[in-house]
TORKOL-4160 file (C-alpha; in steps of 0.2 Angstrom, whole numbers, padded with zeros to 4 digits, m for minus):
489
<pt num="1" X="0160" Y="m0455" Z="0494"/>
<pt num="2" X="0172" Y="m0442" Z="0487"/>
<pt num="3" X="0167" Y="m0429" Z="0474"/>
<pt num="4" X="0178" Y="m0433" Z="0459"/>
<pt num="5" X="0187" Y="m0447" Z="0453"/>
<pt num="6" X="0205" Y="m0446" Z="0456"/>
<pt num="7" X="0219" Y="m0452" Z="0446"/>
<pt num="8" X="0226" Y="m0469" Z="0449"/>
<pt num="9" X="0235" Y="m0471" Z="0467"/>
<pt num="10" X="0252" Y="m0475" Z="0457"/>
<pt num="11" X="0252" Y="m0460" Z="0447"/>
<pt num="12" X="0248" Y="m0448" Z="0462"/>
<pt num="13" X="0265" Y="m0443" Z="0471"/>
<pt num="14" X="0265" Y="m0434" Z="0488"/>
<pt num="15" X="0252" Y="m0437" Z="0503"/>
<pt num="16" X="0236" Y="m0442" Z="0498"/>
<pt num="17" X="0221" Y="m0431" Z="0500"/>
<pt num="18" X="0213" Y="m0442" Z="0513"/>
<pt num="19" X="0228" Y="m0441" Z="0524"/>
<pt num="20" X="0230" Y="m0425" Z="0521"/>
<pt num="21" X="0211" Y="m0420" Z="0525"/>
<pt num="22" X="0214" Y="m0430" Z="0541"/>
<pt num="23" X="0229" Y="m0418" Z="0546"/>
<pt num="24" X="0220" Y="m0402" Z="0540"/>
<pt num="25" X="0206" Y="m0405" Z="0552"/>
<pt num="26" X="0216" Y="m0410" Z="0566"/>
<pt num="27" X="0227" Y="m0395" Z="0565"/>
<pt num="28" X="0212" Y="m0384" Z="0566"/>
<pt num="29" X="0204" Y="m0394" Z="0581"/>
<pt num="30" X="0220" Y="m0392" Z="0590"/>
<pt num="31" X="0220" Y="m0373" Z="0587"/>
<pt num="32" X="0202" Y="m0372" Z="0593"/>
<pt num="33" X="0206" Y="m0381" Z="0608"/>
<pt num="34" X="0218" Y="m0368" Z="0615"/>
<pt num="35" X="0202" Y="m0361" Z="0623"/>
<pt num="36" X="0203" Y="m0376" Z="0636"/>
<pt num="37" X="0220" Y="m0368" Z="0642"/>
<pt num="38" X="0213" Y="m0350" Z="0641"/>
<pt num="39" X="0221" Y="m0346" Z="0625"/>
<pt num="40" X="0210" Y="m0340" Z="0611"/>
<pt num="41" X="0218" Y="m0345" Z="0594"/>
<pt num="42" X="0204" Y="m0345" Z="0581"/>
<pt num="43" X="0194" Y="m0331" Z="0590"/>
<pt num="44" X="0195" Y="m0319" Z="0574"/>
<pt num="45" X="0189" Y="m0333" Z="0561"/>
<pt num="46" X="0176" Y="m0325" Z="0550"/>
<pt num="47" X="0157" Y="m0329" Z="0557"/>
<pt num="48" X="0143" Y="m0324" Z="0544"/>
<pt num="49" X="0128" Y="m0322" Z="0550"/>
<pt num="50" X="0109" Y="m0317" Z="0542"/>
<pt num="51" X="0110" Y="m0298" Z="0538"/>
<pt num="52" X="0100" Y="m0284" Z="0529"/>
<pt num="53" X="0114" Y="m0273" Z="0531"/>
<pt num="54" X="0130" Y="m0279" Z="0524"/>
<pt num="55" X="0143" Y="m0273" Z="0537"/>
<pt num="56" X="0132" Y="m0282" Z="0551"/>
<pt num="57" X="0133" Y="m0299" Z="0543"/>
<pt num="58" X="0152" Y="m0301" Z="0544"/>
<pt num="59" X="0161" Y="m0302" Z="0560"/>
<pt num="60" X="0174" Y="m0313" Z="0571"/>
<pt num="61" X="0167" Y="m0329" Z="0579"/>
<pt num="62" X="0173" Y="m0324" Z="0598"/>
<pt num="63" X="0162" Y="m0310" Z="0604"/>
<pt num="64" X="0175" Y="m0304" Z="0614"/>
<pt num="65" X="0184" Y="m0298" Z="0598"/>
<pt num="66" X="0167" Y="m0291" Z="0591"/>
<pt num="67" X="0170" Y="m0274" Z="0598"/>
<pt num="68" X="0189" Y="m0273" Z="0592"/>
<pt num="69" X="0190" Y="m0283" Z="0575"/>
<pt num="70" X="0180" Y="m0277" Z="0561"/>
<pt num="71" X="0171" Y="m0291" Z="0548"/>
<pt num="72" X="0182" Y="m0286" Z="0534"/>
<pt num="73" X="0198" Y="m0289" Z="0544"/>
<pt num="74" X="0192" Y="m0307" Z="0551"/>
<pt num="75" X="0188" Y="m0310" Z="0532"/>
<pt num="76" X="0206" Y="m0305" Z="0526"/>
<pt num="77" X="0214" Y="m0314" Z="0541"/>
<pt num="78" X="0204" Y="m0331" Z="0539"/>
<pt num="79" X="0209" Y="m0329" Z="0519"/>
<pt num="80" X="0228" Y="m0329" Z="0525"/>
<pt num="81" X="0226" Y="m0342" Z="0538"/>
<pt num="82" X="0217" Y="m0355" Z="0527"/>
<pt num="83" X="0229" Y="m0350" Z="0511"/>
<pt num="84" X="0244" Y="m0354" Z="0522"/>
<pt num="85" X="0236" Y="m0369" Z="0528"/>
<pt num="86" X="0231" Y="m0376" Z="0511"/>
<pt num="87" X="0247" Y="m0369" Z="0504"/>
<pt num="88" X="0257" Y="m0382" Z="0514"/>
<pt num="89" X="0244" Y="m0394" Z="0510"/>
<pt num="90" X="0247" Y="m0392" Z="0492"/>
<pt num="91" X="0266" Y="m0393" Z="0495"/>
<pt num="92" X="0263" Y="m0410" Z="0503"/>
<pt num="93" X="0252" Y="m0414" Z="0489"/>
<pt num="94" X="0268" Y="m0409" Z="0477"/>
<pt num="95" X="0256" Y="m0397" Z="0469"/>
<pt num="96" X="0265" Y="m0379" Z="0461"/>
<pt num="97" X="0262" Y="m0368" Z="0476"/>
<pt num="98" X="0261" Y="m0353" Z="0464"/>
<pt num="99" X="0247" Y="m0361" Z="0454"/>
<pt num="100" X="0238" Y="m0368" Z="0470"/>
<pt num="101" X="0240" Y="m0351" Z="0478"/>
<pt num="102" X="0229" Y="m0343" Z="0463"/>
<pt num="103" X="0217" Y="m0355" Z="0461"/>
<pt num="104" X="0214" Y="m0357" Z="0480"/>
<pt num="105" X="0210" Y="m0338" Z="0480"/>
<pt num="106" X="0198" Y="m0337" Z="0467"/>
<pt num="107" X="0188" Y="m0353" Z="0474"/>
<pt num="108" X="0190" Y="m0345" Z="0491"/>
<pt num="109" X="0182" Y="m0328" Z="0484"/>
<pt num="110" X="0168" Y="m0335" Z="0476"/>
<pt num="111" X="0163" Y="m0347" Z="0490"/>
<pt num="112" X="0163" Y="m0333" Z="0502"/>
<pt num="113" X="0153" Y="m0323" Z="0492"/>
<pt num="114" X="0140" Y="m0336" Z="0489"/>
<pt num="115" X="0140" Y="m0339" Z="0507"/>
<pt num="116" X="0137" Y="m0320" Z="0512"/>
<pt num="117" X="0124" Y="m0318" Z="0500"/>
<pt num="118" X="0114" Y="m0334" Z="0505"/>
<pt num="119" X="0114" Y="m0325" Z="0522"/>
<pt num="120" X="0104" Y="m0310" Z="0516"/>
<pt num="121" X="0089" Y="m0308" Z="0526"/>
<pt num="122" X="0075" Y="m0310" Z="0513"/>
<pt num="123" X="0083" Y="m0326" Z="0508"/>
<pt num="124" X="0088" Y="m0333" Z="0524"/>
<pt num="125" X="0079" Y="m0326" Z="0538"/>
<pt num="126" X="0068" Y="m0337" Z="0549"/>
<pt num="127" X="0051" Y="m0332" Z="0555"/>
<pt num="128" X="0056" Y="m0327" Z="0573"/>
<pt num="129" X="0070" Y="m0317" Z="0565"/>
<pt num="130" X="0059" Y="m0306" Z="0555"/>
<pt num="131" X="0055" Y="m0293" Z="0566"/>
<pt num="132" X="0071" Y="m0290" Z="0573"/>
<pt num="133" X="0079" Y="m0286" Z="0556"/>
<pt num="134" X="0065" Y="m0276" Z="0552"/>
<pt num="135" X="0057" Y="m0285" Z="0537"/>
<pt num="136" X="0041" Y="m0294" Z="0533"/>
<pt num="137" X="0046" Y="m0309" Z="0522"/>
<pt num="138" X="0058" Y="m0320" Z="0517"/>
<pt num="139" X="0060" Y="m0334" Z="0508"/>
<pt num="140" X="0065" Y="m0344" Z="0525"/>
<pt num="141" X="0079" Y="m0354" Z="0518"/>
<pt num="142" X="0092" Y="m0351" Z="0532"/>
<pt num="143" X="0111" Y="m0346" Z="0529"/>
<pt num="144" X="0112" Y="m0363" Z="0520"/>
<pt num="145" X="0107" Y="m0356" Z="0505"/>
<pt num="146" X="0125" Y="m0350" Z="0502"/>
<pt num="147" X="0129" Y="m0368" Z="0499"/>
<pt num="148" X="0115" Y="m0369" Z="0485"/>
<pt num="149" X="0121" Y="m0352" Z="0477"/>
<pt num="150" X="0139" Y="m0360" Z="0478"/>
<pt num="151" X="0133" Y="m0375" Z="0469"/>
<pt num="152" X="0124" Y="m0364" Z="0456"/>
<pt num="153" X="0139" Y="m0355" Z="0453"/>
<pt num="154" X="0150" Y="m0370" Z="0453"/>
<pt num="155" X="0139" Y="m0378" Z="0440"/>
<pt num="156" X="0139" Y="m0363" Z="0428"/>
<pt num="157" X="0158" Y="m0363" Z="0429"/>
<pt num="158" X="0160" Y="m0381" Z="0427"/>
<pt num="159" X="0147" Y="m0381" Z="0411"/>
<pt num="160" X="0149" Y="m0364" Z="0403"/>
<pt num="161" X="0166" Y="m0358" Z="0407"/>
<pt num="162" X="0177" Y="m0375" Z="0405"/>
<pt num="163" X="0194" Y="m0362" Z="0401"/>
<pt num="164" X="0190" Y="m0355" Z="0419"/>
<pt num="165" X="0188" Y="m0372" Z="0426"/>
<pt num="166" X="0205" Y="m0378" Z="0421"/>
<pt num="167" X="0212" Y="m0362" Z="0427"/>
<pt num="168" X="0207" Y="m0366" Z="0445"/>
<pt num="169" X="0207" Y="m0383" Z="0444"/>
<pt num="170" X="0223" Y="m0387" Z="0456"/>
<pt num="171" X="0211" Y="m0380" Z="0470"/>
<pt num="172" X="0195" Y="m0389" Z="0465"/>
<pt num="173" X="0197" Y="m0403" Z="0476"/>
<pt num="174" X="0180" Y="m0405" Z="0485"/>
<pt num="175" X="0185" Y="m0423" Z="0492"/>
<pt num="176" X="0198" Y="m0414" Z="0502"/>
<pt num="177" X="0186" Y="m0398" Z="0508"/>
<pt num="178" X="0171" Y="m0410" Z="0513"/>
<pt num="179" X="0183" Y="m0423" Z="0522"/>
<pt num="180" X="0194" Y="m0409" Z="0531"/>
<pt num="181" X="0175" Y="m0402" Z="0536"/>
<pt num="182" X="0169" Y="m0419" Z="0542"/>
<pt num="183" X="0184" Y="m0420" Z="0554"/>
<pt num="184" X="0182" Y="m0404" Z="0562"/>
<pt num="185" X="0163" Y="m0407" Z="0564"/>
<pt num="186" X="0167" Y="m0422" Z="0574"/>
<pt num="187" X="0170" Y="m0411" Z="0588"/>
<pt num="188" X="0154" Y="m0401" Z="0586"/>
<pt num="189" X="0144" Y="m0417" Z="0586"/>
<pt num="190" X="0154" Y="m0425" Z="0601"/>
<pt num="191" X="0149" Y="m0409" Z="0612"/>
<pt num="192" X="0130" Y="m0411" Z="0606"/>
<pt num="193" X="0130" Y="m0430" Z="0612"/>
<pt num="194" X="0137" Y="m0425" Z="0627"/>
<pt num="195" X="0123" Y="m0414" Z="0631"/>
<pt num="196" X="0109" Y="m0427" Z="0625"/>
<pt num="197" X="0120" Y="m0444" Z="0629"/>
<pt num="198" X="0104" Y="m0455" Z="0628"/>
<pt num="199" X="0098" Y="m0448" Z="0610"/>
<pt num="200" X="0116" Y="m0449" Z="0604"/>
<pt num="201" X="0119" Y="m0467" Z="0607"/>
<pt num="202" X="0101" Y="m0471" Z="0600"/>
<pt num="203" X="0107" Y="m0462" Z="0584"/>
<pt num="204" X="0123" Y="m0470" Z="0583"/>
<pt num="205" X="0116" Y="m0490" Z="0586"/>
<pt num="206" X="0102" Y="m0484" Z="0573"/>
<pt num="207" X="0112" Y="m0478" Z="0560"/>
<pt num="208" X="0124" Y="m0494" Z="0561"/>
<pt num="209" X="0108" Y="m0505" Z="0559"/>
<pt num="210" X="0102" Y="m0495" Z="0545"/>
<pt num="211" X="0118" Y="m0495" Z="0534"/>
<pt num="212" X="0117" Y="m0515" Z="0534"/>
<pt num="213" X="0104" Y="m0511" Z="0519"/>
<pt num="214" X="0117" Y="m0503" Z="0510"/>
<pt num="215" X="0127" Y="m0519" Z="0508"/>
<pt num="216" X="0114" Y="m0533" Z="0508"/>
<pt num="217" X="0100" Y="m0525" Z="0497"/>
<pt num="218" X="0107" Y="m0511" Z="0487"/>
<pt num="219" X="0121" Y="m0519" Z="0480"/>
<pt num="220" X="0115" Y="m0535" Z="0475"/>
<pt num="221" X="0100" Y="m0527" Z="0467"/>
<pt num="222" X="0110" Y="m0514" Z="0457"/>
<pt num="223" X="0123" Y="m0528" Z="0452"/>
<pt num="224" X="0108" Y="m0539" Z="0446"/>
<pt num="225" X="0100" Y="m0524" Z="0437"/>
<pt num="226" X="0116" Y="m0520" Z="0428"/>
<pt num="227" X="0120" Y="m0538" Z="0422"/>
<pt num="228" X="0102" Y="m0543" Z="0419"/>
<pt num="229" X="0093" Y="m0530" Z="0410"/>
<pt num="230" X="0108" Y="m0518" Z="0403"/>
<pt num="231" X="0121" Y="m0532" Z="0399"/>
<pt num="232" X="0136" Y="m0526" Z="0407"/>
<pt num="233" X="0151" Y="m0537" Z="0412"/>
<pt num="234" X="0155" Y="m0542" Z="0428"/>
<pt num="235" X="0171" Y="m0529" Z="0425"/>
<pt num="236" X="0158" Y="m0515" Z="0424"/>
<pt num="237" X="0144" Y="m0520" Z="0436"/>
<pt num="238" X="0154" Y="m0523" Z="0450"/>
<pt num="239" X="0161" Y="m0505" Z="0452"/>
<pt num="240" X="0143" Y="m0497" Z="0446"/>
<pt num="241" X="0135" Y="m0507" Z="0461"/>
<pt num="242" X="0147" Y="m0501" Z="0472"/>
<pt num="243" X="0145" Y="m0483" Z="0465"/>
<pt num="244" X="0127" Y="m0482" Z="0465"/>
<pt num="245" X="0122" Y="m0493" Z="0481"/>
<pt num="246" X="0138" Y="m0488" Z="0494"/>
<pt num="247" X="0146" Y="m0473" Z="0493"/>
<pt num="248" X="0152" Y="m0465" Z="0478"/>
<pt num="249" X="0169" Y="m0461" Z="0469"/>
<pt num="250" X="0179" Y="m0470" Z="0483"/>
<pt num="251" X="0169" Y="m0486" Z="0484"/>
<pt num="252" X="0168" Y="m0487" Z="0464"/>
<pt num="253" X="0188" Y="m0484" Z="0465"/>
<pt num="254" X="0190" Y="m0497" Z="0479"/>
<pt num="255" X="0180" Y="m0509" Z="0470"/>
<pt num="256" X="0190" Y="m0506" Z="0453"/>
<pt num="257" X="0206" Y="m0509" Z="0463"/>
<pt num="258" X="0199" Y="m0523" Z="0471"/>
<pt num="259" X="0193" Y="m0535" Z="0457"/>
<pt num="260" X="0208" Y="m0528" Z="0445"/>
<pt num="261" X="0196" Y="m0518" Z="0434"/>
<pt num="262" X="0204" Y="m0508" Z="0419"/>
<pt num="263" X="0206" Y="m0489" Z="0426"/>
<pt num="264" X="0192" Y="m0482" Z="0415"/>
<pt num="265" X="0179" Y="m0491" Z="0424"/>
<pt num="266" X="0179" Y="m0483" Z="0440"/>
<pt num="267" X="0183" Y="m0467" Z="0433"/>
<pt num="268" X="0168" Y="m0467" Z="0423"/>
<pt num="269" X="0157" Y="m0472" Z="0439"/>
<pt num="270" X="0165" Y="m0459" Z="0448"/>
<pt num="271" X="0161" Y="m0445" Z="0435"/>
<pt num="272" X="0141" Y="m0451" Z="0435"/>
<pt num="273" X="0141" Y="m0453" Z="0454"/>
<pt num="274" X="0146" Y="m0434" Z="0455"/>
<pt num="275" X="0132" Y="m0429" Z="0442"/>
<pt num="276" X="0118" Y="m0438" Z="0451"/>
<pt num="277" X="0124" Y="m0432" Z="0468"/>
<pt num="278" X="0120" Y="m0415" Z="0461"/>
<pt num="279" X="0103" Y="m0420" Z="0455"/>
<pt num="280" X="0098" Y="m0428" Z="0473"/>
<pt num="281" X="0108" Y="m0413" Z="0483"/>
<pt num="282" X="0096" Y="m0401" Z="0472"/>
<pt num="283" X="0079" Y="m0411" Z="0475"/>
<pt num="284" X="0079" Y="m0423" Z="0490"/>
<pt num="285" X="0082" Y="m0410" Z="0506"/>
<pt num="286" X="0067" Y="m0400" Z="0499"/>
<pt num="287" X="0058" Y="m0417" Z="0496"/>
<pt num="288" X="0062" Y="m0422" Z="0514"/>
<pt num="289" X="0055" Y="m0405" Z="0521"/>
<pt num="290" X="0039" Y="m0408" Z="0515"/>
<pt num="291" X="0036" Y="m0426" Z="0517"/>
<pt num="292" X="0046" Y="m0427" Z="0534"/>
<pt num="293" X="0047" Y="m0411" Z="0543"/>
<pt num="294" X="0036" Y="m0421" Z="0558"/>
<pt num="295" X="0050" Y="m0434" Z="0558"/>
<pt num="296" X="0067" Y="m0425" Z="0557"/>
<pt num="297" X="0079" Y="m0439" Z="0561"/>
<pt num="298" X="0072" Y="m0449" Z="0547"/>
<pt num="299" X="0075" Y="m0436" Z="0535"/>
<pt num="300" X="0092" Y="m0435" Z="0542"/>
<pt num="301" X="0095" Y="m0454" Z="0541"/>
<pt num="302" X="0087" Y="m0452" Z="0523"/>
<pt num="303" X="0100" Y="m0441" Z="0517"/>
<pt num="304" X="0114" Y="m0451" Z="0523"/>
<pt num="305" X="0108" Y="m0467" Z="0515"/>
<pt num="306" X="0102" Y="m0460" Z="0498"/>
<pt num="307" X="0114" Y="m0447" Z="0492"/>
<pt num="308" X="0131" Y="m0456" Z="0486"/>
<pt num="309" X="0146" Y="m0444" Z="0491"/>
<pt num="310" X="0151" Y="m0437" Z="0506"/>
<pt num="311" X="0150" Y="m0418" Z="0501"/>
<pt num="312" X="0133" Y="m0421" Z="0494"/>
<pt num="313" X="0127" Y="m0432" Z="0508"/>
<pt num="314" X="0134" Y="m0422" Z="0524"/>
<pt num="315" X="0128" Y="m0406" Z="0514"/>
<pt num="316" X="0111" Y="m0413" Z="0511"/>
<pt num="317" X="0110" Y="m0416" Z="0530"/>
<pt num="318" X="0115" Y="m0397" Z="0533"/>
<pt num="319" X="0101" Y="m0392" Z="0521"/>
<pt num="320" X="0088" Y="m0402" Z="0528"/>
<pt num="321" X="0092" Y="m0398" Z="0546"/>
<pt num="322" X="0088" Y="m0380" Z="0543"/>
<pt num="323" X="0075" Y="m0382" Z="0530"/>
<pt num="324" X="0063" Y="m0394" Z="0543"/>
<pt num="325" X="0070" Y="m0384" Z="0558"/>
<pt num="326" X="0063" Y="m0368" Z="0550"/>
<pt num="327" X="0045" Y="m0378" Z="0545"/>
<pt num="328" X="0043" Y="m0384" Z="0561"/>
<pt num="329" X="0045" Y="m0367" Z="0568"/>
<pt num="330" X="0035" Y="m0358" Z="0556"/>
<pt num="331" X="0021" Y="m0374" Z="0556"/>
<pt num="332" X="0019" Y="m0377" Z="0574"/>
<pt num="333" X="0030" Y="m0366" Z="0584"/>
<pt num="334" X="0042" Y="m0380" Z="0589"/>
<pt num="335" X="0062" Y="m0375" Z="0589"/>
<pt num="336" X="0073" Y="m0391" Z="0587"/>
<pt num="337" X="0093" Y="m0389" Z="0592"/>
<pt num="338" X="0102" Y="m0387" Z="0578"/>
<pt num="339" X="0113" Y="m0401" Z="0572"/>
<pt num="340" X="0105" Y="m0416" Z="0575"/>
<pt num="341" X="0098" Y="m0422" Z="0557"/>
<pt num="342" X="0116" Y="m0416" Z="0551"/>
<pt num="343" X="0123" Y="m0429" Z="0563"/>
<pt num="344" X="0111" Y="m0442" Z="0558"/>
<pt num="345" X="0115" Y="m0440" Z="0541"/>
<pt num="346" X="0134" Y="m0438" Z="0545"/>
<pt num="347" X="0134" Y="m0452" Z="0556"/>
<pt num="348" X="0125" Y="m0463" Z="0543"/>
<pt num="349" X="0136" Y="m0460" Z="0530"/>
<pt num="350" X="0152" Y="m0461" Z="0540"/>
<pt num="351" X="0147" Y="m0480" Z="0546"/>
<pt num="352" X="0145" Y="m0483" Z="0526"/>
<pt num="353" X="0163" Y="m0475" Z="0523"/>
<pt num="354" X="0170" Y="m0487" Z="0538"/>
<pt num="355" X="0164" Y="m0503" Z="0528"/>
<pt num="356" X="0171" Y="m0498" Z="0511"/>
<pt num="357" X="0187" Y="m0506" Z="0515"/>
<pt num="358" X="0180" Y="m0521" Z="0522"/>
<pt num="359" X="0168" Y="m0523" Z="0505"/>
<pt num="360" X="0183" Y="m0521" Z="0493"/>
<pt num="361" X="0193" Y="m0533" Z="0502"/>
<pt num="362" X="0177" Y="m0545" Z="0502"/>
<pt num="363" X="0176" Y="m0542" Z="0483"/>
<pt num="364" X="0194" Y="m0544" Z="0483"/>
<pt num="365" X="0193" Y="m0563" Z="0492"/>
<pt num="366" X="0177" Y="m0567" Z="0479"/>
<pt num="367" X="0187" Y="m0560" Z="0463"/>
<pt num="368" X="0204" Y="m0569" Z="0466"/>
<pt num="369" X="0196" Y="m0585" Z="0472"/>
<pt num="370" X="0181" Y="m0587" Z="0463"/>
<pt num="371" X="0179" Y="m0575" Z="0446"/>
<pt num="372" X="0197" Y="m0570" Z="0440"/>
<pt num="373" X="0208" Y="m0585" Z="0450"/>
<pt num="374" X="0226" Y="m0581" Z="0446"/>
<pt num="375" X="0239" Y="m0595" Z="0450"/>
<pt num="376" X="0249" Y="m0591" Z="0464"/>
<pt num="377" X="0240" Y="m0575" Z="0470"/>
<pt num="378" X="0235" Y="m0570" Z="0487"/>
<pt num="379" X="0224" Y="m0558" Z="0496"/>
<pt num="380" X="0232" Y="m0547" Z="0507"/>
<pt num="381" X="0223" Y="m0541" Z="0524"/>
<pt num="382" X="0233" Y="m0526" Z="0523"/>
<pt num="383" X="0220" Y="m0523" Z="0507"/>
<pt num="384" X="0206" Y="m0517" Z="0522"/>
<pt num="385" X="0218" Y="m0502" Z="0529"/>
<pt num="386" X="0224" Y="m0498" Z="0510"/>
<pt num="387" X="0206" Y="m0494" Z="0506"/>
<pt num="388" X="0200" Y="m0488" Z="0524"/>
<pt num="389" X="0195" Y="m0470" Z="0523"/>
<pt num="390" X="0207" Y="m0462" Z="0534"/>
<pt num="391" X="0197" Y="m0445" Z="0538"/>
<pt num="392" X="0186" Y="m0456" Z="0547"/>
<pt num="393" X="0200" Y="m0458" Z="0561"/>
<pt num="394" X="0200" Y="m0439" Z="0563"/>
<pt num="395" X="0182" Y="m0439" Z="0563"/>
<pt num="396" X="0181" Y="m0453" Z="0577"/>
<pt num="397" X="0195" Y="m0444" Z="0587"/>
<pt num="398" X="0187" Y="m0427" Z="0588"/>
<pt num="399" X="0169" Y="m0433" Z="0592"/>
<pt num="400" X="0177" Y="m0445" Z="0605"/>
<pt num="401" X="0189" Y="m0432" Z="0613"/>
<pt num="402" X="0176" Y="m0419" Z="0615"/>
<pt num="403" X="0163" Y="m0434" Z="0622"/>
<pt num="404" X="0173" Y="m0440" Z="0633"/>
<pt num="405" X="0180" Y="m0423" Z="0640"/>
<pt num="406" X="0163" Y="m0416" Z="0642"/>
<pt num="407" X="0156" Y="m0432" Z="0651"/>
<pt num="408" X="0171" Y="m0432" Z="0662"/>
<pt num="409" X="0172" Y="m0414" Z="0666"/>
<pt num="410" X="0155" Y="m0406" Z="0665"/>
<pt num="411" X="0161" Y="m0389" Z="0668"/>
<pt num="412" X="0172" Y="m0390" Z="0652"/>
<pt num="413" X="0155" Y="m0389" Z="0643"/>
<pt num="414" X="0157" Y="m0370" Z="0641"/>
<pt num="415" X="0175" Y="m0371" Z="0634"/>
<pt num="416" X="0170" Y="m0384" Z="0622"/>
<pt num="417" X="0156" Y="m0375" Z="0615"/>
<pt num="418" X="0166" Y="m0360" Z="0611"/>
<pt num="419" X="0180" Y="m0372" Z="0604"/>
<pt num="420" X="0168" Y="m0379" Z="0592"/>
<pt num="421" X="0160" Y="m0363" Z="0589"/>
<pt num="422" X="0178" Y="m0355" Z="0581"/>
<pt num="423" X="0182" Y="m0372" Z="0573"/>
<pt num="424" X="0165" Y="m0373" Z="0565"/>
<pt num="425" X="0168" Y="m0355" Z="0557"/>
<pt num="426" X="0181" Y="m0364" Z="0547"/>
<pt num="427" X="0170" Y="m0379" Z="0544"/>
<pt num="428" X="0156" Y="m0370" Z="0536"/>
<pt num="429" X="0170" Y="m0362" Z="0525"/>
<pt num="430" X="0177" Y="m0379" Z="0519"/>
<pt num="431" X="0158" Y="m0383" Z="0516"/>
<pt num="432" X="0155" Y="m0368" Z="0506"/>
<pt num="433" X="0170" Y="m0373" Z="0495"/>
<pt num="434" X="0164" Y="m0390" Z="0494"/>
<pt num="435" X="0147" Y="m0385" Z="0485"/>
<pt num="436" X="0156" Y="m0372" Z="0474"/>
<pt num="437" X="0171" Y="m0386" Z="0468"/>
<pt num="438" X="0157" Y="m0400" Z="0467"/>
<pt num="439" X="0148" Y="m0390" Z="0454"/>
<pt num="440" X="0164" Y="m0385" Z="0444"/>
<pt num="441" X="0168" Y="m0405" Z="0441"/>
<pt num="442" X="0151" Y="m0408" Z="0435"/>
<pt num="443" X="0153" Y="m0407" Z="0417"/>
<pt num="444" X="0137" Y="m0412" Z="0411"/>
<pt num="445" X="0141" Y="m0411" Z="0392"/>
<pt num="446" X="0159" Y="m0420" Z="0392"/>
<pt num="447" X="0151" Y="m0435" Z="0403"/>
<pt num="448" X="0138" Y="m0436" Z="0389"/>
<pt num="449" X="0151" Y="m0437" Z="0374"/>
<pt num="450" X="0162" Y="m0449" Z="0383"/>
<pt num="451" X="0147" Y="m0461" Z="0381"/>
<pt num="452" X="0140" Y="m0463" Z="0399"/>
<pt num="453" X="0122" Y="m0463" Z="0394"/>
<pt num="454" X="0119" Y="m0482" Z="0396"/>
<pt num="455" X="0128" Y="m0481" Z="0413"/>
<pt num="456" X="0117" Y="m0468" Z="0417"/>
<pt num="457" X="0102" Y="m0477" Z="0414"/>
<pt num="458" X="0107" Y="m0489" Z="0425"/>
<pt num="459" X="0111" Y="m0477" Z="0437"/>
<pt num="460" X="0093" Y="m0468" Z="0434"/>
<pt num="461" X="0084" Y="m0483" Z="0436"/>
<pt num="462" X="0092" Y="m0490" Z="0451"/>
<pt num="463" X="0093" Y="m0474" Z="0461"/>
<pt num="464" X="0074" Y="m0467" Z="0458"/>
<pt num="465" X="0068" Y="m0484" Z="0455"/>
<pt num="466" X="0072" Y="m0492" Z="0471"/>
<pt num="467" X="0087" Y="m0485" Z="0481"/>
<pt num="468" X="0081" Y="m0468" Z="0487"/>
<pt num="469" X="0062" Y="m0478" Z="0493"/>
<pt num="470" X="0072" Y="m0493" Z="0500"/>
<pt num="471" X="0083" Y="m0479" Z="0511"/>
<pt num="472" X="0067" Y="m0469" Z="0516"/>
<pt num="473" X="0060" Y="m0486" Z="0523"/>
<pt num="474" X="0074" Y="m0491" Z="0533"/>
<pt num="475" X="0076" Y="m0472" Z="0538"/>
<pt num="476" X="0058" Y="m0474" Z="0545"/>
<pt num="477" X="0060" Y="m0491" Z="0552"/>
<pt num="478" X="0074" Y="m0486" Z="0563"/>
<pt num="479" X="0072" Y="m0466" Z="0567"/>
<pt num="480" X="0053" Y="m0465" Z="0567"/>
<pt num="481" X="0047" Y="m0456" Z="0582"/>
<pt num="482" X="0065" Y="m0451" Z="0587"/>
<pt num="483" X="0066" Y="m0431" Z="0590"/>
<pt num="484" X="0080" Y="m0418" Z="0591"/>
<pt num="485" X="0081" Y="m0410" Z="0608"/>
<pt num="486" X="0071" Y="m0393" Z="0609"/>
<pt num="487" X="0082" Y="m0378" Z="0608"/>
<pt num="488" X="0083" Y="m0369" Z="0626"/>
<pt num="489" X="0080" Y="m0387" Z="0635"/>
């Protein structure tokens, strides 16, 4: 689920990143909610739009401030706010503030540069924007091209500038950034769900059904392949099966803890998950655009079921959302509302996240009672809570609060859209920092030197041999024929 292998819990002082992401996301959500009381607290936040003249691409998210607040000033205010907010987070994690501040400044600057460049008109403009922007052609990648540029920049740093990567390591926290972004995103998806209650209910129900295959099919197959064909011990096969089949790093760490595996086991598996998530992120959204542009929610669910880290899965959902909307508009003139493919990918992924704790608890019982029996040892029910991803609570809260509010008070929908537009400006920045830092922690050479080759072989065989194709099959079964709402409807 998360994008890097954290230290064992016993050696990490202070608040966990999981709890911190929950608090940071809720803080931004609460500040954005000021609009319901007529107080605009985040309207100065930076909004990046498609541009062919740089100054025209930056500005405040609030239209009321567009005439009085310049783009560079909005950028400066956004940086100062996030630096202060993340500085408080660093203090909670007991990180040295000075070293974190410097590293965060670099991460923020490179990420924003990539985001802005990704919105350049010849890269990002969709066919309906060409005339307005005064250009005759574009790569049609939408502004999410900035995420890809950030990922490539991170890969360059992580693999060719290890000394620089070490310098910014205190702020290289993709797990923290993506979980915070997901908490924020819950509110926007709640508003979208309120606008189309029937479709949102279908997505939630179908997503819950679809994740069953991750536990009943993926895990057993990967475990069997690792044991039968590659000769891995149970200690290695179980975290490997969880990491490949369920949800990446957190699943591997949770499984390792549940079965009392040596720390090196989930750490190695987690590193492998990061590498392959990058590969999936670079390939699957474009494959989905080619194969599934007529079945957009199938594509969204496929990203959630196949890509094994939260950052890469949600990011894949964002990219496929933009790519398929652009292709549908270009090919048949159909303009879908944005966010529904992303919502589908995120919903499926969050359902998987929710069950990590339960799965770890089940494995703990099996290992303690059947495989690694130790006299007098009992499995505590508290294990479920300890393994439960806390940021999911924030996602559910922001989603449900906005959904219930908009359904109960239809007049609040306008304010809710403004609030989520302002919080989404920060969610977009957390997204792009996730992409950049995912790349930074993906040092391919180092992982190969550590003997990750045989593990990679299992991953390669399982992922491309059956996992992504089974995921596609279940996505098709549950989401075939379900379409997002049309824009303007």
